[in-house]
N, C-alpha and C positions, 0 to 999 in steps of 0.2 A: 527743416521741413521734410517729412517722410514722403517718398514717392515710390511708385511701382511702374514697371513697363506694362502696358496693357493694349488690348485690341478687341474689336467687336467682330464676331464671326457667327456663321451658321454651321451647325453640326451635320454629319452625314449618316446615312443608315449603315447598319452592319453589313448589308449586301454590298454596298459601294466600297466600304473599307476593305472587305475581303477581296474585291476585284482590284483595288489599288495595291493591296499587298502582293497579289500575283503579278501585277504589272511591274511593280518595283523589283521583285525577284528576277523577272525576265530581263529588265533593263540592266540590272547589275551584272547578270550573266553575259549580256551582249557588250558590256563596256568594262571588262576586267582591267583594273589598274588605272582607269581614267580618273583624274582628280575631280570628282563630283561629290558634294556633301549631300547625301540623300536624307530626305525628311522621314523620320520614323512614322509608320502608318498611323499611330495613335495621335500624332501631332498634325495630321492633315485635316483641314477644315476650309470653308469658304470665307475668307476674310472680307468683311465689308469696310472696315476702317481700322488702320493701324494708328493708335493714338500716341505711342511712345511713352514718355514720362507723364504719369498722372499723379497729382497730389492726392494723398489719402483724404485730405480735407474736402476735395472735390468729388469724391466717389458718390456721396449721397445725391448730389445734384445730377451727376452724370447718369446714375441709374434711374432717377426719376424721369429724366428726359428720354432715356432709352425705352422705359416702360410706356411712356406716352406715344412715342413713335411706333412701337410694336402694336399698341392697341388700335392704331389707325390702319394697320396693314392686315389684310386677310391672309390666312395660310395659302401656300401655293406649292406646286410640284416643280422639282428640277431633276434633270437627268444628266448623267456623267458618261463621257466617252471621248475618244479621239486624243491624239498625242501631238504636242507642238513644243515650240521653244520661243522665248523672248530674247532679243528682239526678232530673231529669225532662226531657222534651222542651220543656216550657214554661219551665223554668228551667235551661237547659243550662250546665254548667261543663266537662264532659268528654264528648266524642263518641266512641262506641265501637262495635265490632263484637262480636257475641256469640260465646260458646264453649259448645258442648255437650260434656259429658264424663261418664263414668260416676262413680259414687259414690267410686271409688278416688282420683280427683283431690282431692276434698274431704278425704278421710282423709289423703292424703299431705301436702296443704297444712297441715292442722292439726297433723300430727306434726312437720313442719318448723318451724312457728310455735312449738310447745311447746318444741322443742329450742333454738331461737334465744332464746326467753324465758329459758330456764335459763342461757344465756350472758350475759343482761343486755340483750337487744334487746327493747324494749317490744312487747307484742302489739298488733295492730291493734284499733281501737275498733269498726270495722264488721265484720260477717261477710264471709267470702270470697265474692266474686261474680266468677267467671271472665269476663274480657273482654279485649279488645285495644284499647288507647287509640289513636285515630286523631288526635285533636286536643284542645287545651285552649282554651277560650274565654278571651280576654284580658280583663283588668279594665276596659279602656277601651271594651268593647262597650256600646252604648247600647240602649235599649228596642227600637228598630226592628231592630237587629242580632240581638238575642235572639229576637224574633218570627220573623225570617227563618230563623234557625238551626233553631228549633222546627218551622217549616213544612217545611223540607228533611228534617229527621230523621223527621218523621211521614209525609212524602209519598214519600220515596225508599226503595224496597224493595231491600234487599240479600239476595239469595238465598244458596244454599249455595255457599261459596267453596272448599270442599275439606276433606279429612280428613287427619290425620297420626297416625302411631303414635309415641307418646312413649316413648323408650327411654333417655333421659338427662336429668339436671337439671344446670344450669350456675350457676356463681358468676361474676357480671360486676362489673367495675370501671366506674364512671361518672365521667368527667372532664368538668366543665363548661367549655366553650370559648365564645368569642364567637359562633361560628356554631351553637351548640347542644351538647347532650350527645354525647360520644363514648363508646361502650361497648366494652369489651375483655373477652373471655372469659378468665378466669384459672384456672378449674377446672371439670372435668366429671366427674360420677359416673354410671355406668351403672345403670339400674334393674334390680333382680333379680340383680345381679352379686355373689354371695356370696363370690367369690374375691378381690374387690378389697380 
């Protein structure tokens, strides 16, 4: 059986990607030699659902459901800014930039999550917290590295990086390569498009 790794995500505007690029450059400058795997700016997006392994045979059904969910959702605006870490700045594992969005984003994400669960993709344990991952702290980070990352996350203020109107949702394929993950968009569904 042929499978791909896949996820469902929203894309960002060029303005936001440019702001993220400048933010990444500044964070790298403030954390030289710290073991963080930084996400290339072209790979940054707002993930709604990580599916993991998807059978090629299921793709048609999956895209049909995604199209139906997108058709029920009107386009909306989201804005990006602020810096933080999961689970906290003092115990950073993931460094992120925040996303502010109307309640519609949460409603849309939960409906996508519920439909994917019906297809057999397990729901997330944690509640949806919209964010853009900039970097992941590597396992070999020592206590001093962790302290330094926490200080930067708490001390470096990331202001408003831009806003974008979300008009579509995308299904991406993720191929793990030696140089990092390569994402390929394989399907797009327009929001509020009842004709599709």
